[in-house]
C-alpha positions as CSV (number, residue, x, y, z in Angstrom):
1,X,-34.0,111.7,210.6
2,X,-37.8,110.4,211.2
3,X,-39.4,107.3,209.9
4,X,-40.1,106.7,206.2
5,X,-43.7,107.6,206.9
6,X,-42.9,110.8,208.6
7,X,-40.4,112.0,205.9
8,X,-42.9,111.0,203.2
9,X,-45.8,113.0,204.9
10,X,-43.4,116.1,205.1
11,X,-42.5,115.9,201.6
12,X,-46.2,115.3,200.5
13,X,-47.2,118.4,202.6
14,X,-44.4,120.6,201.0
15,X,-45.4,119.5,197.6
16,X,-49.2,120.3,198.2
17,X,-47.9,123.6,199.5
18,X,-46.0,124.5,196.3
19,X,-48.7,123.1,193.8
20,X,-51.5,125.4,195.5
21,X,-49.1,128.4,194.8
22,X,-48.8,127.5,191.1
23,X,-51.1,129.4,188.8
24,X,-54.1,127.5,187.6
25,X,-52.8,127.3,184.1
26,X,-50.0,125.1,185.4
27,X,-51.8,123.1,187.9
28,X,-54.1,121.5,185.2
29,X,-51.5,119.9,183.1
30,X,-49.8,118.8,186.2
31,X,-53.0,117.1,187.5
32,X,-53.5,115.6,183.9
33,X,-50.2,114.0,183.9
34,X,-50.9,112.1,187.2
35,X,-54.4,110.8,186.4
36,X,-55.3,108.2,184.0
37,X,-56.9,109.2,180.7
38,X,-59.7,107.1,179.2
39,X,-60.9,107.1,175.5
40,X,-64.8,107.6,175.4
41,X,-66.7,106.4,172.4
42,X,-70.4,105.9,171.3
43,X,-71.9,102.5,170.2
44,X,-75.3,101.9,168.9
45,X,-77.4,98.6,169.0
46,X,-79.7,99.4,166.1
47,X,-82.4,96.8,166.0
48,X,-85.2,96.2,163.6
49,X,-88.8,95.2,164.3
50,X,-88.1,91.7,164.2
51,X,-85.3,92.2,166.8
52,X,-82.5,91.6,164.3
53,X,-79.3,93.6,165.1
54,X,-77.3,95.7,162.7
55,X,-73.7,94.3,162.7
56,X,-70.9,95.8,160.5
57,X,-67.6,94.0,159.2
58,X,-64.7,96.5,159.3
59,X,-61.5,95.2,157.6
60,X,-58.8,94.0,158.7
61,X,-60.9,93.0,161.8
62,X,-61.8,89.1,161.6
63,X,-65.1,89.6,163.2
64,X,-68.3,91.7,163.1
65,X,-68.9,94.7,165.3
66,X,-71.5,97.5,166.2
67,X,-71.7,101.0,164.7
68,X,-70.0,103.3,166.8
69,X,-66.7,105.1,167.3
70,X,-64.8,107.9,169.3
71,X,-66.4,111.0,170.5
72,X,-65.1,114.3,169.2
73,X,-63.9,116.9,171.8
74,X,-66.8,118.0,173.7
75,X,-69.3,116.1,171.7
76,X,-72.1,114.6,173.9
77,X,-72.1,110.9,173.6
78,X,-75.9,110.6,172.1
79,X,-74.9,113.1,169.4
80,X,-71.5,111.1,168.8
81,X,-73.6,107.8,168.5
82,X,-76.0,109.2,166.0
83,X,-73.0,110.7,164.0
84,X,-71.0,107.5,163.9
85,X,-74.5,105.5,162.7
86,X,-74.8,108.1,160.1
87,X,-71.1,108.0,158.7
88,X,-70.8,104.3,158.9
89,X,-74.1,103.1,157.7
90,X,-76.0,106.1,156.0
91,X,-78.8,105.7,158.7
92,X,-79.8,109.3,159.8
93,X,-81.5,109.2,163.1
94,X,-82.1,112.3,165.3
95,X,-79.9,111.7,168.5
96,X,-83.2,112.1,170.7
97,X,-84.3,108.6,169.0
98,X,-81.3,106.9,170.6
99,X,-81.9,105.5,174.0
100,X,-79.4,104.8,176.6
101,X,-79.1,101.0,177.8
102,X,-78.9,100.3,181.5
103,X,-76.2,100.5,182.4
104,X,-75.2,103.1,179.7
105,X,-71.5,103.2,180.3
106,X,-69.3,100.1,179.7
107,X,-66.0,100.4,181.2
108,X,-62.8,98.6,180.2
109,X,-60.2,99.6,182.7
110,X,-57.4,97.4,181.1
111,X,-57.5,99.4,178.0
112,X,-58.8,102.6,179.5
113,X,-62.0,102.7,177.2
114,X,-65.5,103.7,178.0
115,X,-68.3,102.8,175.5
116,X,-71.5,104.7,176.1
117,X,-74.1,102.4,174.6
118,X,-77.3,103.6,172.9
119,X,-80.3,101.6,171.3
120,X,-82.9,102.4,168.5
121,X,-85.4,100.4,166.7
122,X,-86.2,101.2,162.9
123,X,-88.1,99.4,160.1
124,X,-85.7,97.5,158.2
125,X,-87.7,97.7,155.1
126,X,-87.9,101.5,154.7
127,X,-84.2,102.1,156.2
128,X,-81.6,102.1,153.6
129,X,-78.1,100.8,154.9
130,X,-75.1,101.9,153.0
131,X,-71.7,100.9,154.2
132,X,-69.4,103.8,153.7
133,X,-67.1,101.6,151.9
134,X,-63.7,103.0,153.7
135,X,-64.5,101.9,157.1
136,X,-67.0,99.4,156.7
137,X,-67.0,96.8,154.2
138,X,-70.3,95.3,154.8
139,X,-73.3,96.1,157.0
140,X,-76.0,93.3,157.6
141,X,-78.9,92.5,159.8
142,X,-78.5,89.5,162.1
143,X,-81.0,87.6,164.2
144,X,-79.7,87.1,167.9
145,X,-79.9,83.2,167.3
146,X,-77.8,83.3,164.0
147,X,-75.0,85.8,164.7
148,X,-71.8,85.8,162.9
149,X,-68.3,85.7,164.6
150,X,-67.9,89.0,166.5
151,X,-64.9,90.9,167.5
152,X,-64.1,90.5,171.4
153,X,-65.2,93.9,172.4
154,X,-68.6,93.4,170.6
155,X,-69.1,90.0,172.2
156,X,-68.2,91.4,175.5
157,X,-70.6,94.3,175.1
158,X,-73.5,92.3,173.9
159,X,-73.0,89.9,176.9
160,X,-73.1,92.8,179.3
161,X,-76.3,93.9,177.4
162,X,-77.7,90.5,178.0
163,X,-78.1,89.6,174.3
164,X,-75.5,87.0,174.1
165,X,-74.7,84.1,176.6
166,X,-71.3,84.0,178.3
167,X,-71.2,80.5,177.5
168,X,-70.3,81.3,173.7
169,X,-67.0,82.7,172.4
170,X,-66.6,85.6,169.8
171,X,-66.1,83.1,167.0
172,X,-69.2,81.1,168.1
173,X,-71.7,83.6,170.0
174,X,-74.6,81.9,171.7
175,X,-77.8,83.8,172.0
176,X,-78.9,84.5,175.6
177,X,-82.0,82.6,176.5
178,X,-83.2,85.0,179.0
179,X,-84.9,88.3,177.7
180,X,-82.8,91.2,177.7
181,X,-83.8,94.2,179.9
182,X,-86.9,96.5,178.7
183,X,-84.5,99.4,177.8
184,X,-83.2,97.4,175.1
């Protein structure tokens, strides 16, 4: 019998040969079993003209978070962001008004999640915020230099977006001294 590598190579060759002979309807599920699956969601950084950020308190989480959630099957991330913003806060913005931040995708490989992040600016005086009362207990505008305790994922996302300093913690976020990128 040959070396381990030779045997392994022969087995792999045979497996590929068998795989290619399978009907396409069987190949796709086999490929999906062997590849990592990621959950994809959309998040909105909704700001007012004073630079304040809209944050949500969602029980039973102890901290505040951003509007957002999971995408529906075959839903465009921008449309999902607009839908989640509308469902959670009552703010009905056309999806075209949501601009992607750079970088747009925030990947967490440890929990296999991808968040597509969008931003928009509204007039807080004319925009009515209605917490849905089911998922969301409260919705409030916060200045970046006076943020409440945040959830861990929200703290990390705001850090990657350049809005909070890495020197803080989710319980005591520090405002980032440097100005965020223009796309925010």
